[in-house]
C-alpha positions as CSV (number, residue, x, y, z in Angstrom):
1,M,-99.5,-56.4,19.0
2,A,-99.3,-55.7,15.3
3,I,-97.7,-52.4,14.3
4,E,-96.8,-52.2,10.6
5,Y,-94.8,-49.5,8.9
6,L,-96.2,-49.0,5.4
7,K,-93.6,-46.2,4.9
8,R,-90.5,-45.5,6.8
9,G,-88.3,-42.4,7.0
10,K,-84.5,-42.1,7.1
11,P,-82.8,-44.6,9.4
12,E,-81.9,-43.2,12.8
13,A,-78.2,-43.6,12.2
14,E,-78.3,-41.3,9.2
15,R,-80.3,-38.7,11.2
16,S,-77.6,-38.9,13.9
17,E,-74.9,-38.4,11.4
18,D,-76.6,-35.2,10.1
19,D,-76.9,-34.0,13.7
20,A,-73.2,-34.5,14.3
21,K,-72.3,-32.3,11.3
22,V,-74.6,-29.6,12.5
23,R,-73.0,-29.8,16.0
24,S,-69.5,-29.3,14.7
25,I,-70.4,-26.3,12.5
26,V,-72.3,-24.6,15.3
27,E,-69.5,-25.0,17.8
28,G,-67.0,-23.4,15.5
29,T,-69.3,-20.6,14.6
30,L,-70.1,-19.7,18.3
31,K,-66.4,-19.6,19.1
32,E,-65.9,-17.1,16.2
33,I,-68.7,-14.9,17.6
34,E,-67.2,-15.1,21.1
35,T,-63.7,-14.2,19.9
36,R,-64.4,-11.7,17.3
37,G,-67.8,-10.2,18.1
38,D,-69.4,-7.8,15.6
39,A,-66.8,-8.6,12.9
40,A,-67.7,-12.3,13.0
41,V,-71.4,-11.6,13.0
42,R,-71.0,-9.3,10.0
43,E,-69.0,-11.9,8.0
44,L,-71.6,-14.6,8.8
45,S,-74.4,-12.3,7.7
46,E,-72.6,-11.6,4.4
47,K,-71.8,-15.2,3.9
48,F,-75.2,-16.7,4.6
49,D,-77.6,-13.9,3.9
50,N,-75.6,-11.6,1.6
51,Y,-76.6,-8.8,3.9
52,S,-74.4,-6.2,5.5
53,P,-76.2,-3.0,6.5
54,T,-74.6,-0.1,8.3
55,S,-76.3,-1.3,11.5
56,F,-78.1,-4.6,12.0
57,R,-80.4,-2.9,14.6
58,L,-83.3,-1.1,13.0
59,S,-83.9,2.5,14.0
60,Q,-87.4,3.7,14.9
61,S,-87.6,5.6,11.5
62,E,-86.7,2.4,9.7
63,I,-89.3,0.5,11.6
64,D,-91.9,3.1,10.8
65,A,-91.0,3.0,7.1
66,L,-91.3,-0.7,7.0
67,M,-94.6,-0.8,8.8
68,N,-95.9,1.7,6.3
69,Q,-95.4,-0.9,3.6
70,V,-97.8,-3.4,5.3
71,S,-101.3,-3.3,3.8
72,D,-104.2,-2.4,6.0
73,R,-105.6,-5.9,5.6
74,D,-102.3,-7.5,6.6
75,M,-101.9,-5.2,9.5
76,A,-105.4,-5.9,10.8
77,D,-104.8,-9.7,10.5
78,I,-101.5,-9.4,12.4
79,K,-103.3,-7.4,15.2
80,F,-106.1,-10.0,15.3
81,A,-103.6,-12.9,15.7
82,Q,-101.7,-11.0,18.4
83,E,-104.9,-10.3,20.3
84,Q,-105.7,-14.1,20.4
85,V,-102.1,-14.9,21.6
86,R,-102.2,-12.1,24.2
87,K,-105.7,-13.2,25.5
88,F,-104.5,-16.8,26.1
89,A,-101.2,-15.8,27.5
90,Q,-102.9,-13.4,29.9
91,A,-105.3,-16.1,31.0
92,Q,-102.3,-18.3,31.6
93,R,-100.4,-15.5,33.5
94,D,-103.5,-15.0,35.7
95,S,-103.3,-18.6,36.7
96,I,-99.8,-18.3,38.1
97,L,-100.0,-16.9,41.6
98,D,-97.5,-15.6,44.1
99,I,-98.0,-17.4,47.4
100,E,-97.2,-16.8,51.1
101,V,-98.1,-19.3,53.8
102,E,-97.5,-19.8,57.5
103,T,-96.3,-23.4,57.6
104,M,-96.0,-23.4,61.4
105,P,-96.5,-20.6,63.9
106,G,-94.1,-17.8,63.2
107,V,-92.6,-19.4,60.0
108,I,-93.6,-17.7,56.7
109,L,-92.7,-19.3,53.4
110,G,-93.5,-17.9,50.0
111,H,-92.6,-17.5,46.4
112,K,-92.7,-14.7,43.8
113,N,-92.9,-15.0,40.1
114,I,-90.4,-12.6,38.6
115,P,-90.0,-11.9,34.9
116,V,-86.7,-12.8,33.2
117,Q,-85.0,-9.5,32.9
118,S,-83.9,-9.7,29.2
119,V,-85.0,-12.0,26.4
120,G,-83.7,-12.6,22.9
121,C,-86.6,-13.7,20.6
122,Y,-85.5,-15.4,17.4
123,V,-88.0,-15.2,14.5
124,P,-87.2,-17.4,11.5
125,G,-87.6,-15.9,8.1
126,G,-84.9,-16.7,5.6
127,K,-87.1,-19.0,3.5
128,F,-90.6,-18.1,4.7
129,P,-91.2,-14.9,6.7
130,M,-92.5,-16.3,10.0
131,V,-94.7,-13.4,11.0
132,A,-96.5,-15.6,13.5
133,S,-93.3,-16.4,15.4
134,A,-93.1,-12.8,16.5
135,H,-96.5,-13.1,18.2
136,M,-95.5,-16.3,20.0
137,S,-92.3,-15.0,21.5
138,V,-92.3,-11.2,21.6
139,A,-96.0,-10.7,22.5
140,T,-95.9,-13.5,25.1
141,A,-92.8,-12.1,26.7
142,S,-94.6,-8.7,26.8
143,V,-97.6,-10.2,28.6
144,A,-95.0,-11.6,31.1
145,K,-93.7,-8.0,31.5
146,V,-90.1,-8.8,30.5
147,P,-88.4,-5.4,30.8
148,R,-86.0,-5.9,27.8
149,I,-87.2,-7.8,24.8
150,I,-84.9,-7.9,21.8
151,A,-85.9,-9.7,18.5
152,A,-83.8,-10.9,15.6
153,T,-85.0,-12.1,12.2
154,P,-83.0,-12.8,9.0
155,P,-83.4,-10.6,5.9
156,F,-86.0,-12.0,3.4
157,K,-84.9,-11.7,-0.2
158,G,-82.1,-9.3,0.9
159,A,-84.1,-6.9,3.0
160,P,-86.1,-6.7,6.3
161,N,-89.6,-8.2,5.8
162,P,-92.1,-5.5,6.6
163,A,-94.8,-7.8,8.0
164,V,-92.3,-9.6,10.4
165,I,-90.9,-6.2,11.6
166,A,-94.4,-4.9,12.1
167,A,-95.3,-8.0,14.2
168,M,-92.2,-7.7,16.3
169,H,-92.8,-4.0,17.0
170,L,-96.5,-4.4,17.7
171,G,-95.7,-7.4,19.9
172,G,-93.5,-5.2,22.1
173,A,-89.9,-5.6,21.0
174,H,-87.6,-2.9,22.5
175,E,-84.8,-3.6,20.0
176,I,-85.1,-5.2,16.5
177,Y,-82.1,-6.7,14.7
178,V,-82.1,-8.0,11.1
179,L,-79.9,-11.0,11.7
180,G,-80.4,-14.7,11.0
181,G,-79.2,-18.1,12.0
182,I,-76.3,-19.0,14.4
183,Q,-75.1,-15.4,14.2
184,A,-78.4,-14.0,15.6
185,V,-78.8,-16.4,18.5
186,G,-75.0,-16.3,19.2
187,A,-74.9,-12.5,19.2
188,M,-77.9,-12.2,21.5
189,A,-76.6,-14.8,24.0
190,I,-72.9,-14.0,24.0
191,G,-73.1,-10.3,23.3
192,T,-70.9,-8.2,21.0
193,E,-69.6,-4.7,21.0
194,T,-73.0,-3.4,19.8
195,I,-75.4,-5.9,21.3
196,D,-75.8,-6.4,25.0
197,P,-76.3,-10.1,25.9
198,V,-79.6,-11.4,27.1
199,H,-80.5,-13.7,30.0
200,M,-82.7,-16.0,27.9
201,L,-83.2,-17.1,24.2
202,V,-86.5,-18.2,22.8
203,G,-88.1,-19.1,19.5
204,P,-88.0,-21.8,16.9
205,G,-85.5,-22.2,14.1
206,N,-83.8,-24.6,11.8
207,A,-81.4,-27.3,12.9
208,F,-78.5,-24.9,13.3
209,V,-80.5,-22.4,15.4
210,A,-81.8,-25.3,17.6
211,E,-78.2,-26.6,18.1
212,A,-76.9,-23.2,18.8
213,K,-79.5,-22.8,21.6
214,R,-78.5,-26.2,22.9
215,Q,-74.8,-25.3,23.1
216,L,-75.6,-21.8,24.6
217,F,-77.9,-23.3,27.3
218,G,-76.3,-22.7,30.7
219,R,-74.7,-19.4,29.6
220,V,-78.3,-18.3,29.0
221,G,-81.7,-19.9,29.6
222,I,-83.6,-21.2,26.7
223,D,-87.3,-22.0,26.2
224,L,-86.9,-25.5,24.9
225,F,-85.3,-27.3,22.0
226,A,-87.6,-26.2,19.1
227,G,-85.9,-27.4,15.9
228,P,-87.3,-28.4,12.6
229,T,-91.1,-28.9,12.6
230,E,-92.6,-32.3,13.2
231,T,-96.2,-33.3,12.6
232,M,-98.3,-36.4,13.3
233,V,-101.8,-37.3,12.2
234,I,-103.7,-39.8,14.3
235,A,-106.7,-40.8,12.3
236,D,-109.3,-43.5,11.8
237,E,-112.0,-44.0,9.2
238,T,-114.1,-41.1,10.5
239,V,-112.0,-38.9,8.1
240,D,-110.7,-39.3,4.6
241,A,-107.4,-39.4,2.8
242,E,-107.6,-35.9,1.5
243,L,-107.8,-34.4,5.0
244,C,-104.9,-36.6,6.2
245,A,-102.7,-35.9,3.3
246,T,-103.4,-32.2,3.4
247,D,-102.5,-32.0,7.1
248,L,-99.2,-34.0,6.6
249,L,-98.0,-32.0,3.6
250,G,-99.2,-28.7,5.2
251,Q,-96.3,-29.1,7.7
252,A,-93.8,-31.0,5.5
253,E,-93.4,-27.8,3.4
254,H,-91.5,-26.2,6.3
255,G,-88.2,-27.6,5.4
256,Y,-86.3,-30.6,3.9
257,N,-86.1,-32.4,7.3
258,T,-89.6,-32.2,8.6
259,P,-91.0,-35.5,10.0
260,A,-94.6,-36.1,9.0
261,V,-96.2,-39.3,10.4
262,L,-99.6,-40.9,9.9
263,V,-100.7,-43.3,12.7
264,T,-103.9,-45.1,11.8
265,N,-105.8,-48.3,12.5
266,S,-107.3,-48.3,8.9
267,R,-105.3,-49.9,6.1
268,K,-107.7,-48.4,3.6
269,L,-107.1,-44.9,5.0
270,A,-103.3,-45.5,5.0
271,T,-103.1,-46.7,1.4
272,E,-105.4,-44.0,0.2
273,T,-103.5,-41.3,2.1
274,L,-100.2,-42.5,0.4
275,S,-101.9,-42.1,-3.0
276,E,-103.4,-38.7,-2.1
277,I,-100.0,-37.4,-1.0
278,D,-98.6,-38.4,-4.4
279,R,-101.4,-36.5,-6.1
280,L,-101.0,-33.4,-4.0
281,L,-97.3,-33.3,-4.5
282,K,-97.9,-32.8,-8.2
283,I,-99.8,-29.6,-7.6
284,L,-98.5,-28.2,-4.3
285,P,-96.4,-25.0,-5.1
286,T,-94.0,-25.9,-2.2
287,A,-93.7,-29.5,-3.4
288,D,-89.9,-29.3,-3.9
289,T,-89.5,-28.9,-0.1
290,A,-92.5,-31.0,1.0
291,S,-91.6,-34.0,-1.3
292,K,-88.0,-34.2,0.0
293,S,-89.3,-34.1,3.6
294,W,-91.9,-36.8,2.8
295,E,-89.4,-39.0,1.0
296,D,-86.8,-38.8,3.8
297,Y,-88.9,-38.3,7.0
298,G,-92.5,-39.3,6.1
299,E,-93.9,-42.4,7.8
300,V,-97.2,-44.3,7.7
301,I,-97.8,-46.6,10.7
302,L,-100.6,-49.1,10.7
303,C,-101.9,-50.3,14.1
304,D,-104.6,-52.8,15.2
305,T,-106.0,-50.9,18.1
306,Y,-106.4,-47.4,19.5
307,E,-104.2,-48.4,22.4
308,E,-101.4,-49.3,20.0
309,M,-102.0,-45.9,18.2
310,L,-101.6,-44.2,21.6
311,E,-98.5,-46.1,22.5
312,V,-96.8,-45.3,19.1
313,A,-97.8,-41.6,19.4
314,D,-96.4,-41.3,22.9
315,D,-93.2,-43.0,21.9
316,I,-92.6,-40.6,18.9
317,A,-93.6,-37.6,21.0
318,S,-94.3,-35.4,18.0
319,E,-94.4,-31.6,18.1
320,H,-97.8,-31.3,16.5
321,V,-100.4,-34.0,16.9
322,Q,-103.6,-33.7,14.8
323,V,-106.2,-36.2,16.2
324,M,-109.2,-37.1,14.0
325,T,-110.9,-40.1,15.4
326,D,-114.2,-41.2,17.0
327,R,-112.6,-40.7,20.4
328,D,-110.5,-37.5,20.3
329,D,-111.1,-36.7,24.0
330,W,-109.8,-40.1,24.9
331,F,-106.5,-39.2,23.3
332,L,-106.6,-35.8,25.1
333,E,-107.1,-37.7,28.4
334,N,-104.5,-40.4,27.8
335,M,-101.6,-38.9,25.7
336,T,-98.7,-37.8,27.8
337,C,-95.8,-36.9,25.4
338,Y,-96.3,-34.3,22.6
339,G,-96.0,-30.6,21.9
340,A,-99.6,-29.6,21.3
341,L,-102.8,-31.4,20.4
342,F,-105.2,-30.4,17.7
343,L,-108.4,-32.2,18.4
344,G,-111.0,-33.0,15.7
345,A,-111.3,-32.4,12.0
346,R,-112.5,-28.8,12.4
347,T,-109.1,-27.6,13.7
348,N,-105.7,-28.1,12.3
349,V,-102.0,-27.4,13.0
350,A,-102.0,-24.2,10.9
351,N,-104.5,-22.7,13.3
352,G,-102.1,-23.2,16.1
353,D,-99.2,-22.0,14.0
354,K,-100.7,-18.7,13.0
355,V,-103.7,-17.4,14.8
356,I,-105.8,-19.4,17.3
357,G,-103.9,-18.2,20.3
358,T,-101.9,-21.2,21.6
359,N,-98.2,-20.9,21.2
360,H,-96.5,-22.5,18.2
361,T,-93.0,-22.8,19.7
362,L,-93.1,-26.4,20.7
363,P,-90.8,-29.3,21.7
364,T,-89.2,-31.4,19.0
365,K,-86.9,-34.4,18.9
366,K,-88.9,-36.2,21.7
367,A,-88.4,-33.2,24.1
368,G,-92.2,-33.4,24.6
369,R,-91.4,-36.3,27.1
370,Y,-90.1,-33.7,29.6
371,T,-91.3,-30.2,28.6
372,G,-94.3,-28.5,27.1
373,G,-94.1,-25.6,24.7
374,L,-93.3,-21.9,25.1
375,W,-95.8,-20.1,27.2
376,V,-96.0,-17.1,29.4
377,G,-94.7,-19.1,32.4
378,K,-91.4,-19.7,30.6
379,F,-90.6,-16.0,31.0
380,L,-91.2,-16.1,34.7
381,K,-88.8,-17.4,37.4
382,T,-90.3,-18.7,40.6
383,H,-88.2,-17.5,43.5
384,S,-88.8,-18.6,47.1
385,Y,-88.3,-16.7,50.3
386,Q,-88.6,-17.3,54.0
387,K,-89.2,-15.3,57.2
388,V,-89.1,-16.3,60.8
389,L,-91.2,-13.9,62.8
390,T,-91.1,-15.1,66.4
391,D,-88.4,-16.0,68.9
392,A,-90.1,-19.3,69.6
393,A,-90.2,-20.3,65.9
394,A,-86.5,-19.3,65.5
395,A,-85.6,-21.6,68.5
396,E,-87.8,-24.5,67.5
397,I,-86.8,-24.6,63.8
398,G,-83.2,-23.9,64.8
399,A,-83.1,-27.0,67.1
400,Y,-84.2,-29.3,64.3
401,C,-81.9,-27.6,61.9
402,S,-78.9,-28.0,64.2
403,R,-79.4,-31.7,64.7
404,L,-80.0,-32.3,61.0
405,C,-76.8,-30.4,60.1
406,M,-74.8,-32.5,62.6
407,L,-76.3,-35.7,61.1
408,E,-74.5,-34.7,57.9
409,G,-71.3,-33.5,59.6
410,F,-71.8,-29.8,58.8
411,V,-70.7,-28.2,62.0
412,G,-70.6,-24.7,60.6
413,H,-74.2,-25.1,59.3
414,A,-75.2,-26.3,62.7
415,E,-73.7,-23.2,64.4
416,Q,-75.8,-21.0,62.2
417,A,-78.8,-22.6,63.8
418,N,-77.3,-22.8,67.3
419,I,-76.6,-19.1,67.5
420,R,-80.3,-18.4,66.9
421,V,-81.3,-21.0,69.5
422,R,-79.0,-19.3,72.0
423,R,-80.2,-15.8,71.2
424,Y,-83.9,-16.4,70.8
425,G,-84.6,-19.6,72.7
426,G,-84.7,-18.3,76.2
427,G,-85.4,-21.3,78.3
428,N,-87.8,-23.0,75.9
429,V,-85.4,-25.0,73.8
430,P,-82.2,-25.9,75.7
431,Y,-79.0,-25.2,73.7
432,G,-77.7,-28.7,74.5
433,E,-80.7,-30.3,72.9
434,A,-80.2,-28.3,69.7
435,A,-76.5,-29.0,69.5
436,E,-76.6,-32.7,70.2
């Protein structure tokens, strides 16, 4: 096997050091919110966003005024994107069925899919107003019929961003707060004097938001660990360097710590992509951010075979994986660890981020090894139930239950079964047999 790194990112030890700093800051900040509530939230908003309105929650009249600032074209585009997201989310919801089955005569087992009762949707927006994130969390929660959906987004340049607020409102948010960062997810999960806590947090965010969600998990549910964006391009010589470089830098502009990785079996494509990235960084308006990400987190990995490319890709488990090869469906069939796949040169990660209908809140930091992305099913809890309808079934299942309880030494458990055997068994299942 020959896997060669033509470019490497920051060493893992340095990345771990950065993570430890973030952990410590988040822990202290969440304690402040828990101890001091609204006062801490206000201080944090003033410190990080220089924003301290009379109320962080927008009134309906404020929402209406902000929506009136959105152009007709922008509003139509937002509605189009939400329609795509809702269509796919509804198709997914329709695939999730309640079931009820008679597993033996008189024994009924089933499950119901019940919406989470309150959800806090975080929509990033301090640096770039992430209009699309509102569709992904709020509109999807709405399709799942969550009865209380609250949404929070930071101010953009000192004020609520009209397009983000419009997307939240159209998506179905019942409460909208202009709050960012740790203070937003902390307030939604912990609750304050003015914000009732939620049962679940969803949505992407920076490293601090992702870490806050991790620390709050257990107190509330979360969708997944969706931290700073990651992107991977798997390509062979069926595509050119311009396409590869564009797809890598198109995601690297998200932040200063965005991994962008090219995996290829073509040395020519690898070296040409490196040159093309240098060229594009001279003209890209967001080059300040993208170049830092590329310098610290960009990687180019040269493999001999498609099997090696697959192995490398599954090991990295990137959030977004753009596949442009002569065997895209082979990767679809064989890849097992990723956030979402973007198959073929005609599609791209930006489609998934903004409009095509799949959800863009996806697992990062190798979480794709054990979870997929946010989808309508994340807002549903599958709860089981059981019914025993006949005396004979109560006695028969009770006899088995009693013996199995005694096998473990649980006498009280066994007696729960025995009393049913005695009451409902008649002469069919002797008590002595059940209690042995």
